[in-house]
C-alpha positions as CSV (number, residue, x, y, z in Angstrom):
1,M,-41.9,-15.8,-18.8
2,N,-45.5,-14.6,-18.2
3,V,-46.3,-11.5,-16.2
4,R,-47.3,-13.4,-13.1
5,A,-44.0,-15.4,-13.1
6,W,-42.0,-12.2,-13.7
7,A,-43.8,-10.4,-10.8
8,L,-43.1,-13.4,-8.5
9,S,-39.5,-13.5,-9.5
10,A,-39.1,-9.7,-8.8
11,L,-40.8,-10.1,-5.5
12,L,-38.5,-12.9,-4.4
13,A,-35.5,-10.9,-5.5
14,F,-36.7,-7.9,-3.5
15,A,-37.3,-10.1,-0.5
16,T,-33.8,-11.6,-0.8
17,V,-32.2,-8.1,-0.9
18,A,-34.3,-6.9,2.1
19,L,-33.4,-10.0,4.1
20,A,-29.7,-9.5,3.3
21,A,-29.9,-5.9,4.3
22,A,-31.6,-6.7,7.6
23,A,-29.0,-9.4,8.3
24,A,-26.2,-6.9,7.6
25,D,-27.8,-4.4,10.0
26,D,-28.3,-7.1,12.7
27,E,-24.6,-8.1,12.4
28,A,-23.3,-4.6,12.5
29,R,-25.6,-3.6,15.4
30,A,-24.4,-6.6,17.5
31,L,-20.7,-5.7,16.7
32,L,-21.4,-2.0,17.6
33,Q,-22.9,-3.0,20.9
34,A,-19.9,-5.3,21.7
35,A,-17.5,-2.5,20.7
36,Q,-19.2,0.0,23.0
37,G,-18.6,-2.5,25.8
38,D,-14.9,-2.7,24.9
39,L,-14.6,1.1,24.8
40,A,-16.2,1.4,28.2
41,L,-13.4,-0.9,29.6
42,G,-10.7,1.0,27.7
43,R,-10.1,-1.9,25.3
44,N,-9.6,0.4,22.2
45,P,-7.9,-2.2,19.9
46,A,-10.6,-4.7,20.4
47,A,-13.3,-2.0,19.8
48,V,-11.6,-0.9,16.6
49,E,-11.5,-4.5,15.3
50,K,-15.2,-5.0,16.0
51,L,-16.2,-1.6,14.5
52,E,-14.1,-2.4,11.3
53,R,-16.0,-5.7,11.0
54,A,-19.3,-3.9,11.5
55,L,-18.6,-1.4,8.7
56,A,-17.4,-4.3,6.5
57,A,-20.8,-5.9,7.0
58,K,-22.2,-3.0,4.8
59,P,-25.1,-2.0,7.0
60,G,-27.7,0.6,5.8
61,E,-26.5,4.2,5.7
62,P,-28.1,5.4,9.0
63,L,-26.4,2.7,10.9
64,A,-23.2,3.0,8.9
65,A,-23.0,6.7,9.9
66,E,-23.1,5.6,13.6
67,V,-20.6,2.8,13.2
68,E,-18.2,5.0,11.3
69,G,-18.5,7.8,13.8
70,R,-17.7,5.4,16.6
71,L,-14.8,4.0,14.6
72,G,-13.4,7.4,14.1
73,S,-13.6,8.1,17.8
74,A,-11.9,4.8,18.6
75,Y,-9.2,5.5,16.0
76,L,-8.7,8.9,17.7
77,A,-8.4,7.3,21.2
78,S,-5.8,4.8,19.8
79,G,-3.7,7.5,18.2
80,R,-4.4,6.5,14.6
81,L,-5.0,10.1,13.5
82,A,-5.0,9.6,9.8
83,D,-7.6,6.8,10.1
84,A,-9.6,8.9,12.5
85,E,-9.7,11.9,10.2
86,R,-10.8,9.8,7.3
87,S,-13.5,7.9,9.2
88,L,-14.9,11.0,10.9
89,A,-15.1,12.9,7.7
90,S,-17.0,10.0,6.1
91,A,-19.3,9.8,9.2
92,I,-20.1,13.5,8.9
93,D,-21.0,13.0,5.2
94,R,-23.2,10.0,6.0
95,A,-24.9,11.7,9.0
96,R,-25.8,14.7,6.9
97,K,-27.3,12.6,4.1
98,T,-29.3,10.4,6.5
99,K,-30.3,13.4,8.8
100,R,-28.7,12.1,12.0
101,P,-28.0,15.3,14.0
102,D,-26.8,13.3,17.1
103,I,-24.2,11.4,15.1
104,L,-23.3,14.5,13.1
105,A,-22.7,16.6,16.2
106,A,-20.5,13.9,17.9
107,A,-18.4,13.4,14.7
108,L,-18.0,17.2,14.2
109,I,-16.7,17.6,17.7
110,D,-14.3,14.6,17.5
111,L,-12.9,15.9,14.2
112,G,-12.7,19.4,15.7
113,N,-10.8,17.9,18.7
114,L,-8.4,16.1,16.3
115,R,-7.6,19.3,14.3
116,A,-7.3,21.4,17.5
117,A,-4.8,18.9,18.9
118,Q,-2.8,19.3,15.7
119,G,-2.8,23.1,16.2
120,R,-5.3,23.5,13.3
121,F,-7.6,25.9,15.2
122,A,-8.9,27.7,12.1
123,D,-10.0,24.3,10.7
124,A,-11.5,23.2,14.1
125,Q,-13.6,26.3,14.7
126,P,-16.2,25.8,11.9
127,L,-16.8,22.2,13.1
128,Y,-17.5,23.4,16.6
129,R,-19.8,26.1,15.3
130,E,-21.8,23.7,13.2
131,A,-22.0,21.3,16.2
132,A,-23.3,24.2,18.3
133,T,-26.2,24.8,15.9
134,L,-27.1,21.2,16.5
135,G,-27.3,21.8,20.2
136,D,-23.9,20.4,21.2
137,K,-21.5,23.1,22.3
138,R,-18.6,21.1,23.7
139,L,-15.1,22.2,22.8
140,A,-11.9,20.3,22.4
141,A,-10.0,21.0,25.5
142,R,-11.0,20.0,29.0
143,A,-9.9,22.0,32.0
144,A,-8.6,18.9,33.7
145,T,-5.8,18.5,31.0
146,N,-4.4,21.9,32.0
147,L,-3.7,22.5,28.3
148,A,-6.4,25.1,28.1
149,R,-8.0,27.7,30.3
150,A,-10.6,30.4,29.9
151,L,-9.6,33.9,30.9
152,A,-11.8,36.8,31.7
153,D,-11.2,40.3,30.2
154,D,-9.2,41.3,33.3
155,G,-6.8,38.4,32.8
156,R,-8.0,36.2,35.7
157,R,-9.3,32.6,35.2
158,A,-13.0,32.7,34.4
159,A,-15.2,31.2,37.1
160,Q,-17.4,28.2,36.3
161,G,-20.2,29.4,34.0
162,E,-18.5,32.7,33.3
163,A,-17.7,33.6,29.7
164,G,-14.0,33.9,28.9
165,E,-11.6,33.6,26.0
166,L,-10.0,30.2,25.4
167,Y,-6.2,30.2,25.7
168,V,-4.3,27.0,24.9
169,R,-0.7,25.8,25.6
170,G,1.4,22.8,24.8
171,P,3.9,21.4,22.3
172,A,1.5,21.7,19.3
173,V,0.9,25.4,19.9
174,T,2.4,27.8,17.3
175,Y,5.3,30.0,18.2
176,G,3.9,32.8,16.1
177,Y,3.1,34.1,12.6
178,W,5.6,34.3,9.8
179,A,6.8,37.9,9.3
180,A,4.0,39.3,11.4
181,Q,5.6,40.3,14.7
182,E,2.7,42.6,15.8
183,K,0.1,39.8,15.3
184,T,2.4,37.3,17.0
185,Q,2.7,39.5,20.1
186,K,-1.1,39.9,20.2
187,M,-2.0,36.3,19.8
188,C,0.9,34.4,21.5
189,V,1.2,35.7,25.0
190,P,3.3,34.7,28.0
191,N,1.8,32.0,30.3
192,R,1.9,33.9,33.6
193,F,0.3,30.9,35.3
194,E,3.5,28.8,34.7
195,Q,6.1,29.5,37.4
196,N,8.8,27.0,36.5
197,F,9.7,27.9,32.9
198,E,8.8,30.3,30.2
199,E,6.0,29.4,27.9
200,K,3.6,31.0,25.4
201,M,-0.2,30.6,25.3
202,Y,-2.2,31.1,22.1
203,R,-5.4,33.2,22.2
204,T,-7.9,31.3,20.1
205,G,-10.5,34.1,20.0
206,D,-13.2,31.6,21.1
207,L,-15.5,32.7,23.9
208,V,-16.3,29.7,26.1
209,T,-17.8,28.8,29.5
210,M,-16.6,25.9,31.6
211,A,-19.3,23.5,32.9
212,E,-19.3,21.2,35.9
213,D,-18.3,18.3,33.6
214,G,-15.0,20.0,32.9
215,N,-15.8,20.7,29.3
216,F,-15.5,24.1,27.7
217,Y,-18.7,25.1,25.9
218,F,-18.5,27.3,22.8
219,Q,-20.3,30.7,23.1
220,G,-19.0,32.5,20.0
221,R,-16.1,34.2,18.5
222,R,-14.6,37.3,20.0
223,D,-14.1,38.9,16.6
224,S,-17.6,38.0,15.3
225,M,-19.6,38.8,18.4
226,I,-21.8,41.9,18.0
227,K,-24.8,43.5,19.6
228,S,-28.1,44.2,17.8
229,R,-31.3,45.4,19.3
230,G,-29.9,44.6,22.7
231,Y,-29.0,41.0,21.9
232,R,-25.5,39.6,21.8
233,I,-25.1,37.8,18.4
234,E,-22.4,35.4,17.0
235,L,-22.2,36.0,13.3
236,G,-20.8,32.5,12.7
237,E,-24.0,30.9,14.0
238,I,-26.0,32.8,11.3
239,E,-23.5,31.7,8.7
240,S,-23.9,28.1,9.8
241,A,-27.7,28.4,9.4
242,L,-27.3,29.8,5.9
243,L,-24.8,27.1,4.9
244,S,-27.1,24.4,6.1
245,H,-29.4,25.1,3.1
246,P,-28.6,22.6,0.4
247,G,-28.6,25.2,-2.3
248,V,-26.0,27.5,-0.6
249,R,-22.3,27.2,-1.6
250,E,-20.8,30.1,0.5
251,A,-22.1,32.6,3.0
252,A,-20.7,35.5,4.9
253,V,-22.6,37.6,7.5
254,L,-21.5,41.2,8.3
255,A,-22.6,43.8,10.8
256,V,-23.8,47.1,9.4
257,P,-23.5,49.8,12.1
258,D,-26.8,51.5,12.9
259,E,-27.4,54.4,15.3
260,I,-30.8,53.0,16.4
261,V,-30.3,49.3,16.8
262,G,-26.5,49.1,17.1
263,N,-26.0,46.8,14.2
264,R,-28.1,45.5,11.3
265,L,-27.3,42.1,9.8
266,R,-26.2,41.7,6.2
267,A,-25.5,38.4,4.5
268,V,-23.7,37.8,1.2
269,V,-24.5,34.4,-0.3
270,S,-23.4,32.5,-3.4
271,L,-25.6,29.7,-4.6
272,L,-24.7,26.3,-6.1
273,V,-27.2,27.0,-8.9
274,P,-27.5,30.7,-9.9
275,D,-30.9,32.3,-9.5
276,S,-32.3,29.1,-7.8
277,L,-33.2,30.9,-4.6
278,K,-34.3,34.4,-3.5
279,A,-33.4,36.4,-0.4
280,L,-36.8,35.6,1.1
281,D,-36.2,31.9,0.7
282,L,-33.1,32.1,2.8
283,Q,-34.7,34.3,5.4
284,Q,-37.5,31.8,5.8
285,H,-34.8,29.0,6.1
286,C,-33.0,30.9,8.8
287,A,-36.2,31.4,10.7
288,T,-36.3,27.6,11.2
289,R,-32.8,27.6,12.8
290,V,-32.1,30.9,14.6
291,P,-34.2,33.4,16.6
292,K,-36.0,36.2,14.8
293,Y,-33.4,38.8,15.8
294,M,-30.7,36.8,14.1
295,I,-32.3,36.6,10.7
296,P,-30.3,38.8,8.2
297,E,-32.2,42.0,7.3
298,F,-30.2,42.3,4.1
299,I,-29.3,39.3,1.9
300,E,-27.4,39.7,-1.3
301,L,-26.9,37.0,-3.8
302,C,-23.7,36.8,-5.9
303,E,-21.9,34.3,-8.2
304,E,-18.8,34.1,-5.9
305,L,-17.6,35.7,-2.7
306,P,-14.3,37.7,-2.9
307,K,-11.3,35.9,-1.5
308,T,-8.0,36.9,0.1
309,S,-4.6,35.8,-1.2
310,T,-4.9,32.8,1.2
311,G,-8.3,31.7,-0.2
312,K,-10.4,32.9,2.7
313,I,-13.5,35.1,2.3
314,D,-12.4,38.7,2.1
315,R,-14.7,40.2,4.7
316,V,-12.9,43.6,4.6
317,K,-13.7,44.0,0.9
318,L,-17.3,42.9,1.5
319,A,-17.7,45.4,4.4
320,A,-16.4,48.2,2.1
321,E,-19.1,47.4,-0.5
322,P,-22.4,49.3,-0.4
323,V,-25.5,47.4,0.7
324,L,-27.4,46.3,-2.4
325,A,-30.5,44.6,-1.2
326,R,-33.0,44.7,1.7
């Protein structure tokens, strides 16, 4: 085969692949549109069937991310929780790779809703935080369900637009902590709004506001909300900014008490590849995602962050260590 014939053969093969990919996208897009119509009419089983066919058509990754996100949401509405968790996790992975923040935020919230409904609040919170950094601050529970309410510091229901701590109730809510009576009494409190029977409410520690649409919108964590230079700062939002860097494996942000500014920000970060980044690189990355006053003043790089016996980052140990870098 001469060079011209080989080039023509390669061009034809490329064109065939391109046409097949375009046909797959067209088929998946048509099924996605039809499924959205089914969802609008409450026909979840029909929507699921169309979305499964759309995914089976093997569309390109950007469209596949949208299809799988919609499919996970439809599974969730149909009560197929295992399928929903699998599809939403895959949609999140696809959306990150194809840089689809709209699809990513929606899938993060849906997966957070699923885990919150299962009582897995610790697993849901990081998903809501990441969605919040993408501009979507909706939370799982709607006020209309009466399964959650935001309470002000004085114990009354927070007014619309007023910040309050999110309390949840219902059959999936924990009765308490094993062998930790003091913590149980602090976090699982009587539901004084229920007059007909005794019930506990769980304090999530999430600070939220309720909007006109009935959704609670995440504002931060009570235990990670600090003040610095007159600004109210949620440490988890800074951690999400650091973790969005592809070279970062783990990150923890701590408040360092200071008489002048209230608190200074210190971050401890482990990298996927040791010595691949400097503190200045991470500060510049944060500057593209958070306001200037939320950029950590101190960033320390380490091989691995210390862990508690349950595998969580040991923030108490980190806070006890001296500041090593500026």
